[in-house]
DRENDRENZA-734603 format. One line per 3 residues: for each residue x, y, z of N, C-alpha, C. Coordinates in pm, whole numbers, plus 50000, padded with zeros to 5 digits. Example, Ala and Ser with C-alpha at 12.3 -4.5 7.8 and 13.67 -1.06 7.14 Angstrom:
BEGIN
51319/49431/50780/51230/49550/50780/51320/49670/50780; 51285/49775/50708/51367/49894/50714/51290/50003/50787
***
This chain:
BEGIN
67397/32078/04098/67373/32102/03954/67249/32025/03911; 67178/32066/03822/67073/31997/03766/67075/32006/03612; 67162/31913/03555/67168/31907/03404/67281/31987/03351
67309/32101/03418/67423/32189/03362/67502/32245/03489; 67627/32277/03463/67704/32332/03561/67662/32471/03600; 67694/32515/03728/67666/32653/03759/67729/32753/03664
67850/32730/03620/67926/32804/03520/68014/32713/03454; 68056/32742/03331/68161/32661/03264/68285/32666/03345; 68340/32544/03370/68466/32544/03442/68569/32605/03358
68666/32679/03423/68776/32738/03351/68873/32636/03303; 68925/32656/03183/69013/32558/03127/69137/32624/03066; 69232/32550/03022/69371/32591/02982/69365/32658/02856
69255/32653/02776/69250/32729/02641/69188/32856/02646; 69174/32916/02774/69098/33045/02788/69179/33121/02899; 69174/33255/02895/69246/33326/02993/69209/33296/03140
69088/33270/03162/69044/33238/03307/69113/33115/03360; 69157/33028/03271/69218/32907/03324/69364/32908/03315; 69432/33025/03297/69577/33031/03280/69621/33147/03382
69752/33143/03401/69805/33250/03495/69888/33344/03410; 69868/33369/03285/69932/33461/03203/69875/33598/03219; 69966/33694/03235/69919/33832/03276/70030/33930/03239
70029/34033/03319/70116/34157/03292/70266/34119/03287; 70306/34031/03375/70446/33996/03375/70499/33925/03239; 70410/33847/03192/70446/33777/03064/70439/33882/02946
70348/33973/02951/70346/34073/02840/70467/34164/02842; 70508/34195/02964/70631/34282/02976/70753/34203/02942; 70757/34071/02967/70870/33990/02926/70879/33980/02777
70775/33960/02718/70775/33942/02570/70821/34077/02508; 70770/34183/02553/70815/34315/02500/70967/34342/02521; 71011/34296/02640/71153/34312/02665/71237/34242/02559
71195/34128/02534/71276/34052/02424/71258/34112/02289; 71132/34149/02252/71120/34225/02126/71201/34350/02109; 71202/34423/02214/71278/34557/02215/71428/34526/02207
71471/34408/02250/71615/34379/02255/71662/34339/02097; 71562/34301/02026/71584/34244/01886/71657/34112/01881; 71675/34047/01999/71745/33924/02004/71646/33820/02045
71602/33741/01951/71497/33643/01971/71559/33502/01975; 71681/33484/01938/71746/33349/01933/71830/33332/02068; 71803/33227/02133/71865/33202/02261/72017/33170/02264
72065/33159/02136/72209/33148/02113/72285/33270/02160; 72221/33387/02138/72273/33520/02161/72210/33600/02274; 72115/33543/02330/72042/33620/02437/72059/33561/02568
71998/33615/02669/72014/33571/02810/71892/33511/02874; 71773/33505/02811/71652/33466/02878/71654/33314/02902; 71694/33225/02795/71699/33087/02815/71803/33050/02915
71915/33110/02920/72023/33072/03014/71973/33115/03152; 71896/33224/03173/71855/33251/03305/71747/33158/03350; 71647/33119/03253/71557/33022/03284/71619/32890/03336
71724/32858/03281/71796/32726/03318/71844/32742/03464; 71905/32851/03496/71958/32870/03620/71842/32869/03729; 71734/32930/03696/71620/32942/03789/71556/32807/03813
71550/32724/03699/71499/32589/03717/71581/32509/03799; 71713/32511/03771/71811/32423/03845/71806/32466/04006; 71784/32591/04027/71779/32641/04163/71643/32585/04240
71529/32583/04169/71410/32534/04224/71429/32389/04270; 71489/32312/04178/71500/32171/04200/71631/32126/04276; 71724/32229/04297/71845/32189/04371/71931/32104/04290
71932/32115/04154/72016/32026/04077/72120/32116/04009; 72221/32039/03969/72342/32126/03922/72314/32192/03785; 72243/32128/03699/72233/32170/03555/72087/32163/03511
72051/32260/03433/71930/32252/03356/71948/32297/03219; 71883/32227/03127/71886/32260/02975/71752/32283/02926; 71738/32395/02862/71611/32442/02801/71605/32399/02663
71491/32360/02617/71466/32321/02477/71330/32355/02439; 71297/32296/02309/71174/32349/02245/71042/32278/02283; 71058/32167/02353/70929/32095/02403/70958/31998/02503
70857/31942/02566/70884/31834/02663/70926/31714/02596; 70877/31686/02464/70925/31573/02394/71069/31590/02358; 71111/31706/02322/71243/31739/02296/71340/31723/02418
71291/31756/02533/71365/31740/02661/71386/31587/02675; 71288/31503/02654/71309/31357/02670/71405/31301/02558; 71394/31368/02439/71493/31328/02335/71639/31359/02380
71655/31477/02440/71789/31512/02484/71843/31412/02590; 71750/31375/02677/71779/31273/02784/71820/31141/02722; 71734/31096/02633/71763/30962/02577/71892/30968/02498
71910/31069/02415/72036/31077/02334/72159/31091/02427; 72138/31154/02540/72260/31180/02634/72305/31049/02697; 72210/30951/02716/72255/30830/02775/72333/30717/02684
72323/30757/02551/72403/30692/02449/72391/30538/02451; 72271/30484/02445/72269/30335/02432/72282/30301/02287; 72305/30183/02259/72328/30133/02111/72205/30109/02050
72201/30111/01900/72088/30069/01826/72039/29924/01872; 71911/29906/01891/71859/29784/01936/71851/29763/02083; 71914/29859/02158/71900/29840/02305/71747/29879/02351
71729/29839/02474/71590/29847/02535/71574/29947/02631; 71463/30018/02636/71425/30115/02736/71286/30075/02789; 71275/30049/02918/71153/30010/02982/71076/30137/03022
70943/30133/02986/70862/30247/03019/70707/30215/03035; 70624/30300/03046/70489/30269/03074/70395/30272/02950; 70289/30196/02941/70207/30205/02830/70097/30311/02840
70091/30376/02954/69999/30494/02972/70078/30611/02987; 70089/30683/02876/70162/30813/02858/70131/30880/02728; 70178/30998/02708/70181/31062/02585/70273/30993/02500
70257/30998/02367/70359/30932/02278/70498/31001/02286; 70500/31133/02341/70630/31201/02361/70724/31123/02449; 70668/31030/02530/70757/30949/02628/70838/30845/02552
70774/30783/02440/70838/30678/02373/70904/30726/02227; 70854/30831/02162/70905/30871/02036/71059/30885/02047; 71117/30947/02156/71262/30964/02151/71332/30822/02153
71280/30727/02217/71341/30589/02215/71348/30549/02074; 71248/30551/02001/71244/30513/01858/71334/30599/01781; 71342/30728/01804/71430/30820/01724/71569/30777/01740
71614/30726/01858/71753/30689/01877/71772/30544/01849; 71675/30482/01776/71693/30336/01726/71693/30243/01847; 71622/30285/01959/71599/30196/02071/71463/30126/02066
71449/30020/02146/71327/29948/02157/71249/29975/02281; 71134/30026/02270/71054/30046/02394/71003/29914/02444; 71014/29892/02571/70965/29774/02642/70864/29832/02737
70739/29775/02735/70631/29821/02811/70607/29732/02936; 70626/29790/03052/70587/29718/03178/70459/29761/03235; 70382/29667/03292/70257/29692/03340/70257/29800/03456
70134/29840/03499/70119/29947/03586/70036/29903/03711; 70035/29987/03812/69962/29973/03934/69814/30000/03888; 69716/29905/03923/69584/29919/03882/69511/30034/03945
69565/30089/04059/69498/30189/04125/69551/30337/04086; 69677/30349/04039/69738/30468/04009/69766/30486/03852; 69785/30374/03787/69841/30381/03649/69984/30405/03638
70062/30419/03748/70200/30431/03741/70268/30298/03730; 70392/30306/03682/70476/30184/03666/70479/30102/03789; 70458/29971/03773/70472/29875/03880/70617/29834/03888
70682/29861/03995/70835/29823/04000/70848/29672/03980; 70775/29590/04026/70779/29443/03999/70783/29414/03865; 70684/29470/03787/70677/29444/03638/70805/29494/03571
70849/29611/03613/70974/29663/03555/71096/29576/03574; 71102/29532/03690/71228/29444/03723/71213/29316/03633; 71091/29261/03615/71065/29138/03533/71096/29157/03400
71094/29284/03348/71111/29316/03195/71255/29338/03171; 71348/29335/03261/71491/29367/03239/71555/29245/03169; 71631/29282/03060/71709/29180/02986/71851/29238/02979
71947/29149/02917/72075/29206/02899/72084/29329/02811; 71981/29354/02720/71986/29462/02642/71920/29594/02700; 71858/29582/02826/71799/29703/02884/71905/29800/02923
71885/29919/02888/71980/30026/02930/71922/30139/03015; 71795/30154/03019/71731/30261/03095/71587/30235/03129; 71536/30314/03219/71393/30306/03260/71342/30461/03248
71228/30473/03182/71168/30613/03174/71041/30605/03269; 71047/30659/03382/70939/30657/03470/70844/30786/03449; 70720/30769/03439/70629/30883/03420/70545/30897/03547
70544/31021/03607/70453/31038/03719/70314/31098/03668; 70239/30986/03643/70109/31014/03573/70013/31086/03642; 69958/31192/03579/69861/31287/03628/69909/31381/03742
70047/31365/03774/70098/31432/03884/70120/31351/04013; 70081/31223/04009/70076/31133/04119/70224/31074/04118; 70298/31069/04233/70428/31014/04224/70424/30866/04198
70509/30822/04100/70534/30678/04091/70624/30633/04197; 70637/30505/04220/70721/30455/04329/70864/30476/04286; 70919/30599/04285/71038/30646/04236/71155/30590/04321
71129/30564/04449/71245/30512/04530/71271/30371/04491; 71164/30297/04463/71181/30151/04420/71244/30145/04286; 71208/30231/04198/71260/30239/04059/71403/30282/04060
71432/30381/04143/71575/30410/04154/71656/30299/04204; 71606/30220/04303/71683/30109/04346/71698/30005/04239; 71600/29974/04169/71609/29877/04052/71723/29926/03950
71709/30051/03914/71813/30107/03823/71953/30092/03880; 71968/30118/04007/72111/30103/04061/72151/29971/04066; 72063/29876/04093/72101/29721/04110/72142/29674/03980
72083/29712/03875/72100/29661/03740/72190/29749/03652; 72252/29867/03715/72339/29953/03636/72258/30030/03515; 72140/30057/03540/72062/30127/03435/72036/30277/03461
72027/30363/03361/71997/30491/03377/71838/30512/03401; 71807/30611/03490/71674/30639/03526/71636/30783/03471; 71536/30792/03395/71490/30924/03339/71352/30932/03399
71321/31047/03465/71189/31090/03511/71114/31181/03419; 71001/31136/03369/70921/31222/03289/70829/31291/03383; 70855/31422/03411/70781/31499/03509/70688/31598/03442
70656/31576/03313/70578/31677/03245/70444/31703/03316; 70395/31610/03389/70263/31623/03453/70269/31645/03601; 70401/31663/03646/70418/31653/03795/70513/31766/03853
70490/31880/03803/70559/32009/03861/70537/32006/04016; 70658/32005/04074/70652/32020/04228/70582/31899/04307; 70559/31793/04239/70514/31672/04310/70631/31625/04397
70587/31547/04494/70683/31495/04592/70678/31347/04613; 70784/31283/04661/70789/31140/04699/70739/31141/04850; 70745/31015/04901/70684/31005/05032/70767/31079/05141
70904/31086/05113/70989/31165/05215/71001/31306/05190; 70910/31361/05093/70906/31503/05075/71005/31549/04965; 71086/31458/04908/71181/31507/04810/71105/31532/04677
71143/31632/04605/71081/31671/04479/71091/31571/04378; 70987/31527/04314/71001/31442/04188/71078/31519/04091; 71166/31457/04024/71268/31519/03939/71403/31526/03998
71413/31478/04116/71546/31475/04191/71599/31333/04213; 71528/31229/04159/71569/31097/04169/71639/31043/04045; 71594/31085/03932/71650/31040/03800/71784/31089/03773
71863/31018/03689/71978/31072/03642/71952/31197/03557; 71837/31207/03497/71783/31316/03422/71630/31323/03446; 71580/31440/03458/71437/31448/03475/71392/31560/03374
71270/31541/03317/71224/31624/03210/71089/31678/03233; 71070/31806/03188/70952/31889/03220/70907/31946/03087; 70769/31977/03086/70706/32030/02979/70638/32174/03008
70638/32263/02913/70580/32389/02918/70465/32403/02817; 70415/32295/02782/70309/32291/02673/70178/32355/02729; 70084/32378/02637/69961/32458/02681/69888/32405/02790
69885/32272/02802/69804/32200/02893/69865/32178/03031; 69996/32209/03053/70057/32176/03169/70033/32279/03276; 70085/32252/03401/70070/32349/03511/70101/32486/03479
70217/32510/03412/70255/32636/03360/70287/32627/03212; 70268/32729/03137/70287/32718/02991/70364/32843/02932; 70433/32805/02820/70489/32903/02724/70445/32871/02591
70331/32793/02584/70287/32738/02459/70345/32599/02421; 70472/32600/02420/70550/32476/02422/70689/32512/02483; 70760/32402/02507/70892/32438/02569/70925/32311/02666
71048/32284/02682/71090/32179/02775/71210/32210/02848; 71233/32137/02964/71350/32149/03051/71401/32021/03094; 71527/31999/03089/71584/31870/03145/71682/31909/03249
71675/31837/03366/71765/31882/03479/71845/31749/03513; 71968/31777/03567/72057/31667/03603/72167/31720/03696; 72221/31626/03765/72350/31661/03857/72474/31632/03781
72471/31576/03655/72590/31534/03591/72632/31636/03481; 72739/31697/03506/72801/31794/03401/72819/31725/03276; 72853/31596/03267/72870/31526/03135/72741/31505/03064
72633/31469/03144/72503/31447/03071/72459/31576/03029; 72467/31678/03108/72425/31822/03061/72497/31862/02933; 72628/31842/02930/72696/31886/02811/72660/31811/02685
72627/31680/02710/72571/31603/02598/72440/31660/02547; 72353/31690/02645/72220/31744/02609/72229/31873/02535; 72314/31962/02585/72330/32093/02516/72386/32071/02380
72483/31981/02362/72527/31956/02224/72417/31907/02125; 72338/31816/02179/72234/31742/02101/72124/31853/02071; 72104/31941/02170/71999/32050/02144/72033/32150/02037
72165/32164/02012/72218/32268/01915/72293/32196/01816; 72255/32090/01734/72316/32038/01629/72463/31986/01649; 72483/31957/01782/72625/31900/01806/72725/32014/01790
72686/32140/01796/72777/32253/01764/72845/32300/01896; 72975/32287/01903/73048/32344/02013/73085/32488/01984; 73004/32584/02014/73015/32722/01971/73139/32787/02044
73187/32748/02141/73308/32804/02197/73435/32781/02110; 73425/32688/02011/73542/32655/01937/73522/32671/01788; 73439/32767/01742/73414/32779/01616/73303/32698/01551
73288/32686/01426/73180/32600/01363/73225/32454/01369; 73226/32396/01472/73264/32255/01490/73148/32183/01545; 73102/32074/01465/73002/31985/01511/73057/31853/01568
73051/31844/01697/73132/31735/01753/73060/31598/01751; 72932/31613/01761/72843/31492/01756/72719/31515/01667; 72634/31404/01647/72514/31423/01587/72412/31498/01683
72345/31590/01630/72241/31663/01714/72137/31721/01625; 72030/31782/01687/71924/31839/01620/71917/31976/01662; 71825/32060/01599/71797/32195/01647/71669/32187/01741
71695/32176/01862/71586/32185/01972/71598/32306/02055; 71656/32413/02009/71680/32532/02086/71543/32594/02128; 71528/32650/02245/71422/32731/02289/71437/32868/02249
71340/32939/02199/71361/33084/02168/71349/33168/02289; 71404/33293/02267/71407/33390/02389/71271/33432/02420; 71180/33437/02321/71033/33475/02360/70982/33368/02452
71002/33243/02410/70943/33140/02489/71004/33138/02633; 71132/33155/02643/71206/33152/02762/71160/33262/02852; 71145/33381/02794/71099/33497/02878/70966/33464/02944
70863/33414/02867/70739/33376/02922/70755/33269/03027; 70836/33170/02987/70859/33058/03080/70919/33104/03223; 71000/33199/03214/71051/33256/03345/70945/33317/03438
70856/33386/03370/70747/33435/03444/70664/33321/03505; 70634/33229/03415/70546/33117/03465/70611/33034/03565; 70739/33012/03564/70808/32940/03659/70801/33000/03798
70809/33131/03802/70789/33206/03932/70653/33188/03992; 70558/33134/03907/70413/33120/03955/70387/32978/03985; 70472/32885/03950/70429/32743/03960/70396/32698/04103
70468/32757/04197/70435/32710/04339/70292/32736/04377; 70247/32864/04345/70112/32904/04364/70007/32824/04294; 70045/32789/04172/69955/32707/04086/69938/32569/04155
70040/32504/04192/70038/32367/04241/69963/32377/04386; 69993/32479/04461/69928/32499/04595/69770/32508/04582; 69724/32586/04485/69583/32606/04462/69520/32473/04410
69586/32399/04315/69539/32282/04266/69530/32177/04385; 69623/32178/04466/69614/32072/04583/69507/32116/04669; 69481/32240/04697/69374/32272/04794/69236/32227/04746
69214/32253/04619/69089/32217/04560/69071/32058/04539; 69186/31991/04513/69184/31848/04501/69152/31785/04631; 69214/31835/04740/69179/31780/04865/69038/31808/04911
68980/31920/04871/68841/31943/04902/68755/31833/04824; 68784/31802/04707/68710/31698/04631/68721/31560/04695; 68853/31528/04730/68876/31399/04797/68791/31388/04909
68787/31488/05005/68714/31485/05120/68563/31467/05095; 68524/31548/04989/68373/31541/04953/68329/31398/04911; 68417/31330/04844/68375/31198/04787/68405/31079/04880
68467/31100/05002/68492/30985/05080/68377/30908/05121; 68380/30771/05121/68281/30701/05158/68190/30652/05046; 68211/30690/04918/68129/30635/04812/68182/30509/04769
68088/30414/04789/68128/30266/04763/68180/30238/04625; 68297/30171/04625/68350/30133/04494/68425/30240/04421; 68424/30362/04470/68503/30462/04397/68637/30478/04455
68739/30459/04369/68881/30465/04401/68931/30611/04391; 68972/30675/04507/69011/30807/04506/69163/30810/04510; 69228/30915/04446/69382/30929/04447/69429/30968/04583
69546/30903/04606/69619/30943/04738/69665/31094/04727; 69640/31169/04823/69667/31316/04827/69821/31343/04839; 69891/31260/04916/70035/31281/04941/70122/31304/04819
70184/31410/04814/70280/31420/04700/70228/31461/04568; 70091/31453/04549/70022/31464/04424/70042/31616/04372; 70060/31632/04231/70078/31758/04189/69941/31801/04105
69854/31714/04094/69730/31731/04034/69723/31808/03899; 69785/31739/03801/69772/31783/03664/69633/31754/03623; 69585/31628/03638/69445/31594/03623/69399/31520/03754
69271/31508/03772/69209/31440/03895/69165/31298/03843; 69238/31197/03879/69196/31060/03835/69106/30988/03942; 69018/30904/03882/68929/30825/03971/68929/30684/03909
68910/30585/04003/68879/30456/03956/68730/30428/03984; 68656/30402/03886/68504/30411/03898/68455/30270/03882; 68347/30238/03964/68263/30113/03938/68188/30131/03809
68171/30017/03733/68097/30024/03611/68173/30069/03497; 68117/30118/03399/68194/30161/03273/68234/30301/03280; 68358/30320/03254/68418/30467/03264/68359/30549/03160
68317/30490/03045/68260/30578/02937/68113/30625/02971; 68048/30540/03039/67911/30578/03085/67932/30691/03187; 68023/30675/03278/68050/30794/03373/68085/30913/03289
68166/30914/03199/68201/31028/03131/68094/31095/03066; 68004/31020/02997/67895/31075/02923/67787/31134/03027; 67764/31074/03129/67669/31126/03239/67728/31254/03298
67854/31249/03329/67915/31372/03382/67903/31495/03284; 67933/31463/03161/67918/31565/03060/67779/31627/03054; 67680/31544/03079/67547/31586/03074/67521/31673/03192
67596/31664/03303/67588/31743/03423/67685/31873/03414; 67752/31883/03296/67831/32008/03277/67974/31987/03335; 68013/31864/03362/68145/31837/03418/68224/31754/03308
68329/31813/03248/68401/31737/03143/68488/31630/03211; 68483/31508/03149/68573/31399/03200/68619/31312/03082; 68723/31247/03099/68782/31152/02987/68787/31021/03047
68722/30928/02975/68730/30779/03009/68858/30722/02950; 68938/30677/03058/69054/30604/03011/69179/30683/02984; 69165/30805/02971/69276/30904/02934/69322/30874/02798
69367/30760/02748/69402/30724/02620/69292/30643/02555; 69296/30646/02416/69205/30553/02345/69255/30411/02355; 69386/30392/02377/69442/30251/02380/69585/30267/02444
69641/30159/02504/69776/30165/02534/69866/30204/02434; 69988/30254/02461/70071/30304/02364/70108/30192/02269; 70131/30076/02321/70173/29969/02233/70073/29917/02137
69944/29959/02148/69838/29918/02061/69819/30015/01947; 69898/30117/01939/69886/30214/01832/69949/30152/01709; 69903/30196/01585/69965/30134/01467/70108/30152/01444
70177/30253/01509/70309/30268/01494/70389/30150/01558; 70328/30078/01657/70390/29965/01716/70337/29831/01657; 70227/29835/01586/70168/29707/01532/70173/29686/01393
70197/29794/01318/70179/29764/01166/70258/29858/01070; 70278/29991/01110/70337/30077/01025/70489/30085/01023; 70554/30114/00918/70709/30131/00918/70750/30235/01017
70874/30226/01068/70930/30329/01147/71024/30422/01065; 71106/30366/00983/71201/30427/00893/71182/30378/00746; 71147/30456/00659/71128/30416/00524/71023/30302/00523
71051/30184/00470/70965/30071/00473/71005/29975/00579; 71102/30016/00670/71148/29919/00771/71085/29936/00909; 71062/29835/00974/71016/29834/01116/71123/29847/01212
71250/29853/01169/71353/29866/01265/71337/29984/01341; 71369/29995/01470/71442/29888/01549/71352/29780/01609; 71217/29790/01579/71129/29708/01653/71147/29560/01614
71164/29473/01706/71201/29330/01683/71109/29235/01746; 70986/29280/01767/70885/29203/01847/70751/29244/01813; 70647/29156/01851/70505/29199/01845/70459/29257/01982
70386/29357/01971/70330/29405/02096/70188/29363/02095; 70164/29253/02170/70036/29187/02165/69941/29249/02261; 69813/29221/02218/69704/29253/02306/69722/29184/02441
69681/29242/02549/69703/29180/02681/69844/29177/02729; 69934/29256/02667/70068/29277/02706/70069/29324/02850; 69983/29426/02884/69981/29482/03015/69841/29493/03067
69793/29386/03119/69649/29374/03155/69599/29482/03240; 69675/29534/03345/69625/29636/03422/69604/29762/03353; 69697/29795/03272/69694/29913/03172/69567/29914/03088
69545/29792/03031/69430/29776/02940/69293/29795/03018; 69284/29739/03132/69160/29757/03208/69138/29892/03257; 69245/29967/03296/69222/30102/03332/69173/30186/03208
69226/30169/03098/69189/30249/02984/69053/30213/02940; 69030/30080/02930/68897/30036/02873/68779/30046/02967; 68809/30047/03093/68682/30027/03184/68689/30104/03320
68806/30127/03379/68793/30170/03518/68845/30314/03543; 68927/30370/03458/68992/30499/03478/68904/30613/03426; 68890/30708/03505/68816/30832/03464/68901/30954/03511
68932/31051/03426/69005/31160/03467/68938/31287/03442; 68939/31375/03543/68878/31507/03536/68980/31605/03512; 68954/31710/03424/69047/31822/03407/69058/31895/03541
69173/31955/03574/69201/32020/03698/69263/32159/03676; 69227/32254/03756/69275/32391/03727/69287/32467/03856; 69388/32551/03857/69404/32635/03980/69300/32743/03989
69227/32772/03899/69118/32867/03896/68990/32813/03951; 68977/32686/03978/68850/32637/04034/68834/32701/04165; 68702/32734/04197/68657/32783/04325/68606/32662/04412
68582/32693/04536/68517/32602/04625/68378/32561/04567; 68308/32660/04516/68180/32625/04464/68190/32537/04338; 68284/32564/04245/68314/32470/04145/68331/32326/04190
68414/32311/04282/68449/32178/04332/68325/32116/04402; 68230/32190/04470/68117/32144/04520/68024/32082/04412; 68016/32168/04300/67938/32129/04182/67992/31991/04125
68124/31982/04111/68175/31859/04065/68148/31744/04154; 68153/31769/04287/68127/31661/04377/67982/31614/04370; 67892/31708/04350/67756/31680/04340/67723/31593/04217
67784/31629/04110/67774/31561/03984/67829/31414/03996; 67939/31397/04067/67996/31269/04078/67900/31182/04172; 67846/31243/04273/67751/31163/04359/67637/31120/04286
67585/31207/04195/67461/31177/04126/67494/31057/04028; 67598/31062/03958/67642/30951/03865/67665/30831/03939; 67742/30832/04056/67750/30717/04139/67635/30660/04184
67530/30730/04219/67408/30673/04260/67335/30591/04161; 67359/30619/04037/67299/30542/03934/67393/30435/03872; 67511/30427/03938/67601/30321/03888/67555/30174/03913
***
């Protein structure tokens, strides 16, 4: 490339960068023709749940309106008390922590591995107190967190483990086990930017019939519909519509091919960039490649600007700041004029590795199953050019 890319890279906000096609159109029409768009009375959402459970080999799946909703179902199902603590990462979407606050829990942020951005198990164990009730592990960018170590910590301390797999469809641990099979509950997203999409939508999977029953009740206003209009517990309306479920079923059938193509192109780029001094490349094993992360020498914002000039989009740091540095954690009320349940200050330098990644070293490239070999060659050439000027 010389100043501009050979062609605009396909992205998730255009047809070329999505796998939506004839199957999804037919599914939408099937639901419209049935006149049943609410999943309470239809079969699409329940079929989606069965298909999702089968893919992951788990006993139960619960469909809901978003990935954030799926995490809220999970957090509500573990039933911690107000003021209890949940340990999680400072590098994630706000949807990872919003459910903790919604259930009057206190997010506790543990630092991350400086090479991957995933939770550091040592930092997690150090953050445990008598009030800790759960760990939410995020598989950032599709790279597997050290989920075996985190599972071991949860078991030793009697904690619940929730996996946030929104970015990690069909990712795997070192032994080949699917990410999403280690947590007491694992949550997935069908939002526009994910590997597969229904616009929005979420799925939570578990092997516990009790946790699944709690999630189903919370998803539908605590309404036990088998026994009349009885609201057994507090819940919200997080139901997935039949239209969303029908599209999601088609997309779910395609997720294996999506991940396979993303992996092939990512491995091509890793091979092409090998040997560039100071450039930290992601480990290929188990990665689902939602994004392609790099650890760069020099300033990540300079890298992003120079890559953009070459026609390659890139994001410096992924987030503007760690989650705990947002106003919601530092100054604004949570409920009414109250800061409850927050009972602490979230200080700068709380998680030094996370802060350095965001402010200086982490660079992420969008990734897409529609990239060609030539696209990846163009990206590699642009990265080499920027690296040469670092």
